[in-house]
All heavy atoms as a GROMACS GRO file, in nm:
protein
  599
    1MET      N    1   4.707  -6.402  -0.973
    1MET     CA    2   4.742  -6.264  -0.986
    1MET      C    3   4.639  -6.190  -1.073
    1MET      O    4   4.605  -6.077  -1.043
    1MET     CB    5   4.881  -6.252  -1.047
    1MET     CG    6   4.930  -6.111  -1.048
    1MET     SD    7   5.106  -6.106  -1.074
    1MET     CE    8   5.127  -5.938  -1.117
    2ARG      N    9   4.591  -6.255  -1.175
    2ARG     CA   10   4.494  -6.192  -1.265
    2ARG      C   11   4.365  -6.155  -1.190
    2ARG      O   12   4.310  -6.047  -1.211
    2ARG     CB   13   4.462  -6.288  -1.381
    2ARG     CG   14   4.371  -6.229  -1.484
    2ARG     CD   15   4.449  -6.131  -1.568
    2ARG     NE   16   4.358  -6.057  -1.654
    2ARG     CZ   17   4.381  -5.933  -1.692
    2ARG    NH1   18   4.490  -5.872  -1.657
    2ARG    NH2   19   4.296  -5.871  -1.769
    3GLU      N   20   4.319  -6.244  -1.104
    3GLU     CA   21   4.196  -6.215  -1.029
    3GLU      C   22   4.216  -6.095  -0.937
    3GLU      O   23   4.129  -6.010  -0.924
    3GLU     CB   24   4.154  -6.339  -0.951
    3GLU     CG   25   4.111  -6.452  -1.041
    3GLU     CD   26   4.095  -6.585  -0.970
    3GLU    OE1   27   4.140  -6.600  -0.855
    3GLU    OE2   28   4.037  -6.675  -1.032
    4GLY      N   29   4.331  -6.089  -0.872
    4GLY     CA   30   4.361  -5.976  -0.786
    4GLY      C   31   4.371  -5.845  -0.863
    4GLY      O   32   4.322  -5.741  -0.819
    5PHE      N   33   4.433  -5.852  -0.980
    5PHE     CA   34   4.447  -5.734  -1.065
    5PHE      C   35   4.309  -5.678  -1.100
    5PHE      O   36   4.284  -5.558  -1.090
    5PHE     CB   37   4.524  -5.772  -1.192
    5PHE     CG   38   4.553  -5.656  -1.282
    5PHE    CD1   39   4.664  -5.577  -1.260
    5PHE    CD2   40   4.470  -5.626  -1.389
    5PHE    CE1   41   4.692  -5.469  -1.344
    5PHE    CE2   42   4.496  -5.520  -1.472
    5PHE     CZ   43   4.609  -5.440  -1.450
    6GLU      N   44   4.220  -5.767  -1.141
    6GLU     CA   45   4.085  -5.724  -1.178
    6GLU      C   46   4.010  -5.663  -1.059
    6GLU      O   47   3.941  -5.562  -1.072
    6GLU     CB   48   4.008  -5.840  -1.238
    6GLU     CG   49   4.062  -5.882  -1.373
    6GLU     CD   50   4.003  -6.013  -1.424
    6GLU    OE1   51   3.916  -6.072  -1.358
    6GLU    OE2   52   4.047  -6.055  -1.533
    7LYS      N   53   4.024  -5.726  -0.942
    7LYS     CA   54   3.956  -5.672  -0.822
    7LYS      C   55   4.017  -5.538  -0.780
    7LYS      O   56   3.946  -5.449  -0.733
    7LYS     CB   57   3.961  -5.773  -0.707
    7LYS     CG   58   3.878  -5.896  -0.731
    7LYS     CD   59   3.733  -5.861  -0.743
    7LYS     CE   60   3.646  -5.984  -0.758
    7LYS     NZ   61   3.506  -5.952  -0.778
    8GLY      N   62   4.148  -5.523  -0.796
    8GLY     CA   63   4.213  -5.396  -0.764
    8GLY      C   64   4.164  -5.284  -0.854
    8GLY      O   65   4.134  -5.174  -0.808
    9GLN      N   66   4.153  -5.314  -0.984
    9GLN     CA   67   4.101  -5.214  -1.076
    9GLN      C   68   3.956  -5.180  -1.044
    9GLN      O   69   3.917  -5.063  -1.049
    9GLN     CB   70   4.112  -5.264  -1.220
    9GLN     CG   71   4.251  -5.257  -1.275
    9GLN     CD   72   4.254  -5.280  -1.424
    9GLN    OE1   73   4.176  -5.356  -1.479
    9GLN    NE2   74   4.348  -5.215  -1.490
   10GLU      N   75   3.879  -5.281  -1.012
   10GLU     CA   76   3.738  -5.259  -0.979
   10GLU      C   77   3.724  -5.167  -0.857
   10GLU      O   78   3.643  -5.075  -0.857
   10GLU     CB   79   3.671  -5.394  -0.952
   10GLU     CG   80   3.527  -5.386  -0.912
   10GLU     CD   81   3.470  -5.523  -0.879
   10GLU    OE1   82   3.497  -5.619  -0.954
   10GLU    OE2   83   3.400  -5.534  -0.778
   11ASP      N   84   3.803  -5.194  -0.753
   11ASP     CA   85   3.796  -5.110  -0.633
   11ASP      C   86   3.835  -4.966  -0.663
   11ASP      O   87   3.770  -4.872  -0.618
   11ASP     CB   88   3.884  -5.167  -0.522
   11ASP     CG   89   3.821  -5.286  -0.452
   11ASP    OD1   90   3.704  -5.320  -0.482
   11ASP    OD2   91   3.888  -5.345  -0.366
   12ALA      N   92   3.942  -4.947  -0.740
   12ALA     CA   93   3.986  -4.812  -0.775
   12ALA      C   94   3.879  -4.742  -0.859
   12ALA      O   95   3.848  -4.625  -0.836
   12ALA     CB   96   4.119  -4.818  -0.850
   13ARG      N   97   3.823  -4.814  -0.954
   13ARG     CA   98   3.720  -4.756  -1.042
   13ARG      C   99   3.598  -4.712  -0.962
   13ARG      O  100   3.536  -4.611  -0.991
   13ARG     CB  101   3.680  -4.860  -1.147
   13ARG     CG  102   3.588  -4.808  -1.255
   13ARG     CD  103   3.560  -4.912  -1.362
   13ARG     NE  104   3.492  -5.028  -1.310
   13ARG     CZ  105   3.544  -5.151  -1.301
   13ARG    NH1  106   3.668  -5.174  -1.339
   13ARG    NH2  107   3.474  -5.252  -1.253
   14LYS      N  108   3.565  -4.786  -0.857
   14LYS     CA  109   3.448  -4.754  -0.775
   14LYS      C  110   3.480  -4.656  -0.662
   14LYS      O  111   3.395  -4.626  -0.579
   14LYS     CB  112   3.389  -4.882  -0.716
   14LYS     CG  113   3.326  -4.971  -0.822
   14LYS     CD  114   3.264  -5.094  -0.761
   14LYS     CE  115   3.192  -5.176  -0.869
   14LYS     NZ  116   3.126  -5.295  -0.811
   15GLY      N  117   3.605  -4.608  -0.657
   15GLY     CA  118   3.643  -4.508  -0.557
   15GLY      C  119   3.663  -4.566  -0.418
   15GLY      O  120   3.662  -4.492  -0.320
   16ARG      N  121   3.683  -4.696  -0.409
   16ARG     CA  122   3.706  -4.761  -0.279
   16ARG      C  123   3.852  -4.744  -0.238
   16ARG      O  124   3.939  -4.721  -0.321
   16ARG     CB  125   3.674  -4.910  -0.287
   16ARG     CG  126   3.530  -4.940  -0.315
   16ARG     CD  127   3.510  -5.089  -0.326
   16ARG     NE  128   3.370  -5.122  -0.350
   16ARG     CZ  129   3.332  -5.231  -0.414
   16ARG    NH1  130   3.419  -5.317  -0.460
   16ARG    NH2  131   3.203  -5.254  -0.432
   17SER      N  132   3.877  -4.763  -0.110
   17SER     CA  133   4.014  -4.761  -0.060
   17SER      C  134   4.084  -4.892  -0.096
   17SER      O  135   4.019  -4.992  -0.125
   17SER     CB  136   4.015  -4.742   0.091
   17SER     OG  137   3.950  -4.853   0.153
   18LEU      N  138   4.215  -4.890  -0.094
   18LEU     CA  139   4.295  -5.008  -0.120
   18LEU      C  140   4.283  -5.100   0.002
   18LEU      O  141   4.330  -5.066   0.110
   18LEU     CB  142   4.440  -4.968  -0.144
   18LEU     CG  143   4.532  -5.080  -0.188
   18LEU    CD1  144   4.621  -5.030  -0.301
   18LEU    CD2  145   4.616  -5.127  -0.073
   19ASP      N  146   4.215  -5.212  -0.013
   19ASP     CA  147   4.193  -5.304   0.099
   19ASP      C  148   4.168  -5.444   0.045
   19ASP      O  149   4.055  -5.483   0.017
   19ASP     CB  150   4.076  -5.258   0.183
   19ASP     CG  151   4.052  -5.347   0.304
   19ASP    OD1  152   4.136  -5.436   0.333
   19ASP    OD2  153   3.950  -5.327   0.371
   20VAL      N  154   4.274  -5.520   0.034
   20VAL     CA  155   4.264  -5.655  -0.021
   20VAL      C  156   4.178  -5.746   0.066
   20VAL      O  157   4.115  -5.840   0.018
   20VAL     CB  158   4.405  -5.715  -0.044
   20VAL    CG1  159   4.472  -5.751   0.087
   20VAL    CG2  160   4.400  -5.834  -0.138
   21LEU      N  161   4.167  -5.717   0.194
   21LEU     CA  162   4.092  -5.802   0.286
   21LEU      C  163   3.940  -5.798   0.264
   21LEU      O  164   3.869  -5.883   0.314
   21LEU     CB  165   4.123  -5.765   0.431
   21LEU     CG  166   4.265  -5.795   0.476
   21LEU    CD1  167   4.288  -5.742   0.618
   21LEU    CD2  168   4.294  -5.944   0.470
   22ARG      N  169   3.892  -5.702   0.187
   22ARG     CA  170   3.748  -5.696   0.161
   22ARG      C  171   3.706  -5.810   0.068
   22ARG      O  172   3.588  -5.839   0.056
   22ARG     CB  173   3.708  -5.560   0.105
   22ARG     CG  174   3.715  -5.545  -0.045
   22ARG     CD  175   3.648  -5.420  -0.103
   22ARG     NE  176   3.651  -5.304  -0.020
   22ARG     CZ  177   3.742  -5.205  -0.027
   22ARG    NH1  178   3.837  -5.210  -0.117
   22ARG    NH2  179   3.736  -5.103   0.054
   23HIS      N  180   3.801  -5.874   0.003
   23HIS     CA  181   3.767  -5.974  -0.098
   23HIS      C  182   3.773  -6.117  -0.043
   23HIS      O  183   3.875  -6.162   0.010
   23HIS     CB  184   3.860  -5.960  -0.218
   23HIS     CG  185   3.841  -5.827  -0.283
   23HIS    ND1  186   3.732  -5.799  -0.363
   23HIS    CD2  187   3.913  -5.712  -0.276
   23HIS    CE1  188   3.740  -5.674  -0.404
   23HIS    NE2  189   3.848  -5.619  -0.351
   24GLU      N  190   3.662  -6.183  -0.056
   24GLU     CA  191   3.648  -6.321  -0.008
   24GLU      C  192   3.749  -6.413  -0.074
   24GLU      O  193   3.803  -6.503  -0.010
   24GLU     CB  194   3.506  -6.370  -0.034
   24GLU     CG  195   3.478  -6.506   0.020
   24GLU     CD  196   3.334  -6.549  -0.003
   24GLU    OE1  197   3.251  -6.466  -0.044
   24GLU    OE2  198   3.307  -6.667   0.022
   25TRP      N  199   3.776  -6.394  -0.200
   25TRP     CA  200   3.872  -6.482  -0.270
   25TRP      C  201   4.008  -6.475  -0.203
   25TRP      O  202   4.075  -6.575  -0.187
   25TRP     CB  203   3.887  -6.442  -0.416
   25TRP     CG  204   3.765  -6.466  -0.499
   25TRP    CD1  205   3.650  -6.533  -0.462
   25TRP    CD2  206   3.743  -6.424  -0.632
   25TRP    NE1  207   3.560  -6.533  -0.565
   25TRP    CE2  208   3.615  -6.467  -0.672
   25TRP    CE3  209   3.820  -6.353  -0.724
   25TRP    CZ2  210   3.562  -6.442  -0.797
   25TRP    CZ3  211   3.767  -6.328  -0.849
   25TRP    CH2  212   3.640  -6.373  -0.885
   26TYR      N  213   4.050  -6.356  -0.163
   26TYR     CA  214   4.176  -6.341  -0.092
   26TYR      C  215   4.169  -6.405   0.046
   26TYR      O  216   4.258  -6.481   0.084
   26TYR     CB  217   4.215  -6.193  -0.079
   26TYR     CG  218   4.340  -6.175   0.004
   26TYR    CD1  219   4.465  -6.191  -0.053
   26TYR    CD2  220   4.332  -6.146   0.140
   26TYR    CE1  221   4.580  -6.177   0.023
   26TYR    CE2  222   4.446  -6.133   0.217
   26TYR     CZ  223   4.570  -6.148   0.158
   26TYR     OH  224   4.683  -6.136   0.234
   27ARG      N  225   4.064  -6.376   0.119
   27ARG     CA  226   4.052  -6.429   0.256
   27ARG      C  227   4.049  -6.581   0.256
   27ARG      O  228   4.115  -6.644   0.338
   27ARG     CB  229   3.927  -6.373   0.324
   27ARG     CG  230   3.938  -6.224   0.356
   27ARG     CD  231   3.825  -6.177   0.446
   27ARG     NE  232   3.694  -6.223   0.406
   27ARG     CZ  233   3.610  -6.159   0.326
   27ARG    NH1  234   3.647  -6.042   0.273
   27ARG    NH2  235   3.492  -6.208   0.297
   28ASP      N  236   3.973  -6.640   0.166
   28ASP     CA  237   3.966  -6.786   0.159
   28ASP      C  238   4.098  -6.843   0.108
   28ASP      O  239   4.147  -6.942   0.161
   28ASP     CB  240   3.852  -6.832   0.069
   28ASP     CG  241   3.716  -6.804   0.129
   28ASP    OD1  242   3.708  -6.772   0.250
   28ASP    OD2  243   3.617  -6.813   0.054
   29GLY      N  244   4.148  -6.786   0.002
   29GLY     CA  245   4.279  -6.824  -0.051
   29GLY      C  246   4.286  -6.958  -0.121
   29GLY      O  247   4.395  -7.003  -0.155
   30ASP      N  248   4.172  -7.022  -0.142
   30ASP     CA  249   4.180  -7.154  -0.205
   30ASP      C  250   4.092  -7.166  -0.330
   30ASP      O  251   4.052  -7.274  -0.370
   30ASP     CB  252   4.147  -7.264  -0.106
   30ASP     CG  253   4.009  -7.252  -0.044
   30ASP    OD1  254   3.934  -7.159  -0.080
   30ASP    OD2  255   3.976  -7.335   0.042
   31ARG      N  256   4.069  -7.054  -0.394
   31ARG     CA  257   3.991  -7.054  -0.518
   31ARG      C  258   4.063  -7.140  -0.622
   31ARG      O  259   4.182  -7.127  -0.643
   31ARG     CB  260   3.976  -6.910  -0.567
   31ARG     CG  261   3.889  -6.895  -0.687
   31ARG     CD  262   3.859  -6.746  -0.706
   31ARG     NE  263   3.804  -6.718  -0.835
   31ARG     CZ  264   3.677  -6.739  -0.871
   31ARG    NH1  265   3.593  -6.787  -0.782
   31ARG    NH2  266   3.634  -6.710  -0.991
   32HIS      N  267   3.989  -7.228  -0.685
   32HIS     CA  268   4.039  -7.319  -0.789
   32HIS      C  269   4.132  -7.428  -0.734
   32HIS      O  270   4.197  -7.497  -0.812
   32HIS     CB  271   4.112  -7.244  -0.901
   32HIS     CG  272   4.031  -7.137  -0.966
   32HIS    ND1  273   3.915  -7.162  -1.034
   32HIS    CD2  274   4.050  -7.002  -0.972
   32HIS    CE1  275   3.867  -7.048  -1.080
   32HIS    NE2  276   3.946  -6.950  -1.042
   33TYR      N  277   4.141  -7.444  -0.603
   33TYR     CA  278   4.230  -7.546  -0.546
   33TYR      C  279   4.182  -7.686  -0.582
   33TYR      O  280   4.063  -7.714  -0.582
   33TYR     CB  281   4.236  -7.533  -0.393
   33TYR     CG  282   4.310  -7.647  -0.327
   33TYR    CD1  283   4.447  -7.651  -0.332
   33TYR    CD2  284   4.241  -7.750  -0.266
   33TYR    CE1  285   4.516  -7.758  -0.273
   33TYR    CE2  286   4.308  -7.856  -0.208
   33TYR     CZ  287   4.447  -7.859  -0.212
   33TYR     OH  288   4.515  -7.964  -0.156
   34GLU      N  289   4.278  -7.773  -0.611
   34GLU     CA  290   4.252  -7.915  -0.632
   34GLU      C  291   4.357  -7.994  -0.554
   34GLU      O  292   4.471  -7.950  -0.541
   34GLU     CB  293   4.262  -7.950  -0.780
   34GLU     CG  294   4.156  -7.881  -0.865
   34GLU     CD  295   4.166  -7.918  -1.012
   34GLU    OE1  296   4.226  -8.024  -1.044
   34GLU    OE2  297   4.115  -7.841  -1.095
   35ASN      N  298   4.318  -8.110  -0.503
   35ASN     CA  299   4.409  -8.192  -0.422
   35ASN      C  300   4.541  -8.220  -0.492
   35ASN      O  301   4.645  -8.230  -0.427
   35ASN     CB  302   4.343  -8.325  -0.383
   35ASN     CG  303   4.238  -8.307  -0.277
   35ASN    OD1  304   4.242  -8.211  -0.201
   35ASN    ND2  305   4.143  -8.399  -0.272
   36ARG      N  306   4.538  -8.232  -0.622
   36ARG     CA  307   4.660  -8.266  -0.695
   36ARG      C  308   4.764  -8.154  -0.688
   36ARG      O  309   4.880  -8.174  -0.722
   36ARG     CB  310   4.628  -8.300  -0.840
   36ARG     CG  311   4.570  -8.186  -0.919
   36ARG     CD  312   4.522  -8.235  -1.057
   36ARG     NE  313   4.452  -8.131  -1.127
   36ARG     CZ  314   4.500  -8.068  -1.233
   36ARG    NH1  315   4.617  -8.104  -1.283
   36ARG    NH2  316   4.430  -7.974  -1.292
   37TYR      N  317   4.726  -8.035  -0.639
   37TYR     CA  318   4.820  -7.924  -0.624
   37TYR      C  319   4.906  -7.938  -0.499
   37TYR      O  320   4.998  -7.860  -0.480
   37TYR     CB  321   4.748  -7.790  -0.620
   37TYR     CG  322   4.672  -7.756  -0.746
   37TYR    CD1  323   4.561  -7.673  -0.741
   37TYR    CD2  324   4.710  -7.805  -0.869
   37TYR    CE1  325   4.492  -7.639  -0.855
   37TYR    CE2  326   4.640  -7.773  -0.984
   37TYR     CZ  327   4.531  -7.690  -0.977
   37TYR     OH  328   4.462  -7.656  -1.090
   38GLY      N  329   4.873  -8.033  -0.413
   38GLY     CA  330   4.949  -8.050  -0.290
   38GLY      C  331   4.877  -7.989  -0.171
   38GLY      O  332   4.755  -7.987  -0.165
   39SER      N  333   4.955  -7.942  -0.078
   39SER     CA  334   4.902  -7.887   0.047
   39SER      C  335   4.811  -7.767   0.022
   39SER      O  336   4.847  -7.673  -0.049
   39SER     CB  337   5.020  -7.844   0.136
   39SER     OG  338   4.979  -7.753   0.234
   40ARG      N  339   4.694  -7.772   0.084
   40ARG     CA  340   4.601  -7.660   0.072
   40ARG      C  341   4.661  -7.533   0.133
   40ARG      O  342   4.643  -7.423   0.080
   40ARG     CB  343   4.468  -7.694   0.140
   40ARG     CG  344   4.361  -7.587   0.121
   40ARG     CD  345   4.231  -7.623   0.187
   40ARG     NE  346   4.167  -7.738   0.128
   40ARG     CZ  347   4.072  -7.732   0.034
   40ARG    NH1  348   4.031  -7.616  -0.010
   40ARG    NH2  349   4.019  -7.842  -0.015
   41GLN      N  350   4.732  -7.546   0.244
   41GLN     CA  351   4.790  -7.428   0.308
   41GLN      C  352   4.898  -7.364   0.221
   41GLN      O  353   4.904  -7.242   0.208
   41GLN     CB  354   4.848  -7.462   0.445
   41GLN     CG  355   4.893  -7.339   0.522
   41GLN     CD  356   4.781  -7.237   0.539
   41GLN    OE1  357   4.671  -7.268   0.583
   41GLN    NE2  358   4.809  -7.112   0.504
   42GLU      N  359   4.982  -7.444   0.159
   42GLU     CA  360   5.083  -7.388   0.069
   42GLU      C  361   5.015  -7.318  -0.050
   42GLU      O  362   5.060  -7.212  -0.094
   42GLU     CB  363   5.177  -7.497   0.020
   42GLU     CG  364   5.272  -7.546   0.126
   42GLU     CD  365   5.362  -7.657   0.077
   42GLU    OE1  366   5.381  -7.674  -0.046
   42GLU    OE2  367   5.416  -7.729   0.163
   43TYR      N  368   4.910  -7.380  -0.102
   43TYR     CA  369   4.835  -7.319  -0.212
   43TYR      C  370   4.779  -7.184  -0.169
   43TYR      O  371   4.790  -7.086  -0.242
   43TYR     CB  372   4.722  -7.412  -0.257
   43TYR     CG  373   4.642  -7.358  -0.372
   43TYR    CD1  374   4.679  -7.385  -0.503
   43TYR    CD2  375   4.529  -7.280  -0.350
   43TYR    CE1  376   4.607  -7.334  -0.610
   43TYR    CE2  377   4.455  -7.229  -0.457
   43TYR     CZ  378   4.494  -7.257  -0.586
   43TYR     OH  379   4.422  -7.206  -0.691
   44ARG      N  380   4.722  -7.179  -0.049
   44ARG     CA  381   4.667  -7.052   0.002
   44ARG      C  382   4.774  -6.944   0.009
   44ARG      O  383   4.749  -6.830  -0.027
   44ARG     CB  384   4.608  -7.072   0.141
   44ARG     CG  385   4.473  -7.133   0.143
   44ARG     CD  386   4.420  -7.139   0.286
   44ARG     NE  387   4.292  -7.202   0.288
   44ARG     CZ  388   4.260  -7.305   0.365
   44ARG    NH1  389   4.349  -7.356   0.449
   44ARG    NH2  390   4.140  -7.357   0.360
   45ASP      N  391   4.890  -6.982   0.060
   45ASP     CA  392   4.999  -6.884   0.074
   45ASP      C  393   5.037  -6.826  -0.062
   45ASP      O  394   5.049  -6.704  -0.077
   45ASP     CB  395   5.121  -6.948   0.139
   45ASP     CG  396   5.098  -6.988   0.284
   45ASP    OD1  397   5.001  -6.939   0.346
   45ASP    OD2  398   5.178  -7.069   0.335
   46VAL      N  399   5.052  -6.912  -0.160
   46VAL     CA  400   5.091  -6.868  -0.294
   46VAL      C  401   4.978  -6.789  -0.359
   46VAL      O  402   5.000  -6.684  -0.420
   46VAL     CB  403   5.132  -6.988  -0.382
   46VAL    CG1  404   5.152  -6.948  -0.526
   46VAL    CG2  405   5.258  -7.054  -0.325
   47TYR      N  406   4.854  -6.838  -0.346
   47TYR     CA  407   4.739  -6.768  -0.405
   47TYR      C  408   4.726  -6.628  -0.347
   47TYR      O  409   4.710  -6.530  -0.421
   47TYR     CB  410   4.610  -6.848  -0.380
   47TYR     CG  411   4.489  -6.781  -0.440
   47TYR    CD1  412   4.451  -6.807  -0.571
   47TYR    CD2  413   4.414  -6.688  -0.368
   47TYR    CE1  414   4.340  -6.744  -0.629
   47TYR    CE2  415   4.304  -6.625  -0.423
   47TYR     CZ  416   4.267  -6.653  -0.553
   47TYR     OH  417   4.159  -6.590  -0.610
   48ARG      N  418   4.733  -6.617  -0.215
   48ARG     CA  419   4.718  -6.486  -0.152
   48ARG      C  420   4.830  -6.390  -0.191
   48ARG      O  421   4.804  -6.271  -0.214
   48ARG     CB  422   4.713  -6.501   0.000
   48ARG     CG  423   4.582  -6.558   0.049
   48ARG     CD  424   4.583  -6.580   0.197
   48ARG     NE  425   4.455  -6.628   0.243
   48ARG     CZ  426   4.442  -6.715   0.343
   48ARG    NH1  427   4.548  -6.758   0.410
   48ARG    NH2  428   4.322  -6.757   0.378
   49ARG      N  429   4.950  -6.442  -0.199
   49ARG     CA  430   5.062  -6.356  -0.239
   49ARG      C  431   5.040  -6.302  -0.381
   49ARG      O  432   5.055  -6.183  -0.407
   49ARG     CB  433   5.192  -6.437  -0.230
   49ARG     CG  434   5.316  -6.356  -0.221
   49ARG     CD  435   5.441  -6.436  -0.190
   49ARG     NE  436   5.431  -6.579  -0.217
   49ARG     CZ  437   5.448  -6.674  -0.126
   49ARG    NH1  438   5.475  -6.644  -0.003
   49ARG    NH2  439   5.438  -6.801  -0.160
   50GLY      N  440   5.002  -6.390  -0.472
   50GLY     CA  441   4.975  -6.348  -0.610
   50GLY      C  442   4.856  -6.256  -0.620
   50GLY      O  443   4.858  -6.157  -0.694
   51PHE      N  444   4.750  -6.287  -0.545
   51PHE     CA  445   4.630  -6.202  -0.546
   51PHE      C  446   4.665  -6.062  -0.498
   51PHE      O  447   4.627  -5.962  -0.560
   51PHE     CB  448   4.521  -6.264  -0.458
   51PHE     CG  449   4.388  -6.194  -0.468
   51PHE    CD1  450   4.289  -6.246  -0.550
   51PHE    CD2  451   4.361  -6.080  -0.396
   51PHE    CE1  452   4.165  -6.184  -0.560
   51PHE    CE2  453   4.238  -6.016  -0.406
   51PHE     CZ  454   4.139  -6.068  -0.488
   52GLN      N  455   4.739  -6.054  -0.388
   52GLN     CA  456   4.773  -5.923  -0.332
   52GLN      C  457   4.861  -5.843  -0.429
   52GLN      O  458   4.839  -5.723  -0.448
   52GLN     CB  459   4.842  -5.937  -0.198
   52GLN     CG  460   4.871  -5.802  -0.134
   52GLN     CD  461   4.908  -5.812   0.011
   52GLN    OE1  462   4.920  -5.920   0.067
   52GLN    NE2  463   4.924  -5.698   0.074
   53GLN      N  464   4.959  -5.908  -0.489
   53GLN     CA  465   5.045  -5.838  -0.585
   53GLN      C  466   4.962  -5.785  -0.702
   53GLN      O  467   4.978  -5.670  -0.743
   53GLN     CB  468   5.155  -5.930  -0.636
   53GLN     CG  469   5.260  -5.960  -0.534
   53GLN     CD  470   5.359  -6.066  -0.580
   53GLN    OE1  471   5.342  -6.126  -0.686
   53GLN    NE2  472   5.460  -6.090  -0.500
   54GLY      N  473   4.875  -5.869  -0.755
   54GLY     CA  474   4.790  -5.827  -0.866
   54GLY      C  475   4.694  -5.717  -0.825
   54GLY      O  476   4.671  -5.622  -0.900
   55TYR      N  477   4.638  -5.731  -0.706
   55TYR     CA  478   4.543  -5.631  -0.655
   55TYR      C  479   4.608  -5.493  -0.645
   55TYR      O  480   4.555  -5.395  -0.694
   55TYR     CB  481   4.492  -5.676  -0.518
   55TYR     CG  482   4.397  -5.579  -0.454
   55TYR    CD1  483   4.262  -5.580  -0.487
   55TYR    CD2  484   4.441  -5.485  -0.362
   55TYR    CE1  485   4.173  -5.489  -0.428
   55TYR    CE2  486   4.355  -5.395  -0.304
   55TYR     CZ  487   4.221  -5.397  -0.337
   55TYR     OH  488   4.134  -5.308  -0.281
   56GLU      N  489   4.724  -5.489  -0.584
   56GLU     CA  490   4.793  -5.360  -0.566
   56GLU      C  491   4.832  -5.300  -0.701
   56GLU      O  492   4.818  -5.180  -0.723
   56GLU     CB  493   4.914  -5.377  -0.475
   56GLU     CG  494   4.873  -5.408  -0.332
   56GLU     CD  495   4.990  -5.445  -0.242
   56GLU    OE1  496   5.105  -5.454  -0.290
   56GLU    OE2  497   4.965  -5.467  -0.122
   57GLN      N  498   4.878  -5.383  -0.793
   57GLN     CA  499   4.914  -5.335  -0.925
   57GLN      C  500   4.792  -5.283  -1.001
   57GLN      O  501   4.796  -5.176  -1.060
   57GLN     CB  502   4.982  -5.445  -1.005
   57GLN     CG  503   5.027  -5.400  -1.142
   57GLN     CD  504   5.094  -5.510  -1.221
   57GLN    OE1  505   5.120  -5.618  -1.168
   57GLN    NE2  506   5.122  -5.484  -1.347
   58GLY      N  507   4.683  -5.358  -0.998
   58GLY     CA  508   4.560  -5.315  -1.064
   58GLY      C  509   4.506  -5.186  -1.007
   58GLY      O  510   4.462  -5.098  -1.080
   59PHE      N  511   4.511  -5.174  -0.876
   59PHE     CA  512   4.463  -5.054  -0.809
   59PHE      C  513   4.546  -4.933  -0.850
   59PHE      O  514   4.493  -4.829  -0.888
   59PHE     CB  515   4.469  -5.074  -0.657
   59PHE     CG  516   4.396  -4.969  -0.579
   59PHE    CD1  517   4.263  -4.988  -0.545
   59PHE    CD2  518   4.460  -4.854  -0.536
   59PHE    CE1  519   4.194  -4.892  -0.471
   59PHE    CE2  520   4.393  -4.759  -0.463
   59PHE     CZ  521   4.260  -4.777  -0.430
   60ARG      N  522   4.679  -4.947  -0.844
   60ARG     CA  523   4.769  -4.837  -0.882
   60ARG      C  524   4.754  -4.802  -1.029
   60ARG      O  525   4.747  -4.684  -1.064
   60ARG     CB  526   4.914  -4.875  -0.854
   60ARG     CG  527   4.956  -4.863  -0.710
   60ARG     CD  528   5.106  -4.874  -0.696
   60ARG     NE  529   5.162  -4.990  -0.765
   60ARG     CZ  530   5.178  -5.109  -0.712
   60ARG    NH1  531   5.144  -5.131  -0.587
   60ARG    NH2  532   5.230  -5.208  -0.781
   61ASP      N  533   4.751  -4.902  -1.115
   61ASP     CA  534   4.740  -4.876  -1.259
   61ASP      C  535   4.615  -4.797  -1.291
   61ASP      O  536   4.618  -4.704  -1.371
   61ASP     CB  537   4.739  -5.007  -1.339
   61ASP     CG  538   4.875  -5.073  -1.348
   61ASP    OD1  539   4.973  -5.016  -1.294
   61ASP    OD2  540   4.883  -5.181  -1.408
   62TRP      N  541   4.504  -4.834  -1.229
   62TRP     CA  542   4.378  -4.764  -1.257
   62TRP      C  543   4.386  -4.618  -1.208
   62TRP      O  544   4.346  -4.526  -1.277
   62TRP     CB  545   4.261  -4.836  -1.193
   62TRP     CG  546   4.133  -4.765  -1.221
   62TRP    CD1  547   4.068  -4.676  -1.142
   62TRP    CD2  548   4.054  -4.773  -1.341
   62TRP    NE1  549   3.956  -4.629  -1.203
   62TRP    CE2  550   3.945  -4.687  -1.325
   62TRP    CE3  551   4.068  -4.847  -1.459
   62TRP    CZ2  552   3.847  -4.673  -1.424
   62TRP    CZ3  553   3.972  -4.832  -1.556
   62TRP    CH2  554   3.863  -4.745  -1.538
   63ARG      N  555   4.440  -4.600  -1.089
   63ARG     CA  556   4.446  -4.466  -1.030
   63ARG      C  557   4.538  -4.374  -1.111
   63ARG      O  558   4.508  -4.258  -1.131
   63ARG     CB  559   4.498  -4.473  -0.886
   63ARG     CG  560   4.406  -4.549  -0.794
   63ARG     CD  561   4.282  -4.475  -0.771
   63ARG     NE  562   4.281  -4.427  -0.634
   63ARG     CZ  563   4.174  -4.380  -0.577
   63ARG    NH1  564   4.061  -4.372  -0.641
   63ARG    NH2  565   4.178  -4.338  -0.454
   64TYR      N  566   4.652  -4.426  -1.157
   64TYR     CA  567   4.747  -4.343  -1.228
   64TYR      C  568   4.709  -4.320  -1.374
   64TYR      O  569   4.754  -4.226  -1.435
   64TYR     CB  570   4.888  -4.403  -1.219
   64TYR     CG  571   4.942  -4.400  -1.079
   64TYR    CD1  572   4.991  -4.515  -1.018
   64TYR    CD2  573   4.943  -4.282  -1.005
   64TYR    CE1  574   5.039  -4.512  -0.889
   64TYR    CE2  575   4.990  -4.279  -0.875
   64TYR     CZ  576   5.038  -4.394  -0.818
   64TYR     OH  577   5.086  -4.391  -0.690
   65ARG      N  578   4.626  -4.405  -1.425
   65ARG     CA  579   4.582  -4.392  -1.563
   65ARG      C  580   4.486  -4.275  -1.580
   65ARG      O  581   4.472  -4.221  -1.688
   65ARG     CB  582   4.514  -4.522  -1.605
   65ARG     CG  583   4.518  -4.545  -1.750
   65ARG     CD  584   4.471  -4.679  -1.792
   65ARG     NE  585   4.412  -4.759  -1.685
   65ARG     CZ  586   4.335  -4.863  -1.706
   65ARG    NH1  587   4.307  -4.899  -1.827
   65ARG    NH2  588   4.288  -4.932  -1.607
   66ARG      N  589   4.417  -4.239  -1.476
   66ARG     CA  590   4.314  -4.134  -1.483
   66ARG      C  591   4.370  -3.998  -1.487
   66ARG      O  592   4.452  -3.940  -1.468
   66ARG     CB  593   4.221  -4.147  -1.364
   66ARG     CG  594   4.150  -4.279  -1.372
   66ARG     CD  595   4.058  -4.302  -1.258
   66ARG     NE  596   3.951  -4.204  -1.271
   66ARG     CZ  597   3.887  -4.151  -1.170
   66ARG    NH1  598   3.916  -4.185  -1.049
   66ARG    NH2  599   3.792  -4.064  -1.187
   0.00000   0.00000   0.00000
């Protein structure tokens, strides 16, 4: 979620549109994955969900703060 939050703020700060798909970390969904975490696909699902939530929050927070 933290990584998504930072990317959301960055996009808002740079005047970009809200688009989580532009980010490779979201598309890949397996950043920091290790086998001991279990299924890679389950990890991707959880990572992407958290990234997207953080991204949208970071984007909104930056826009409304201005």
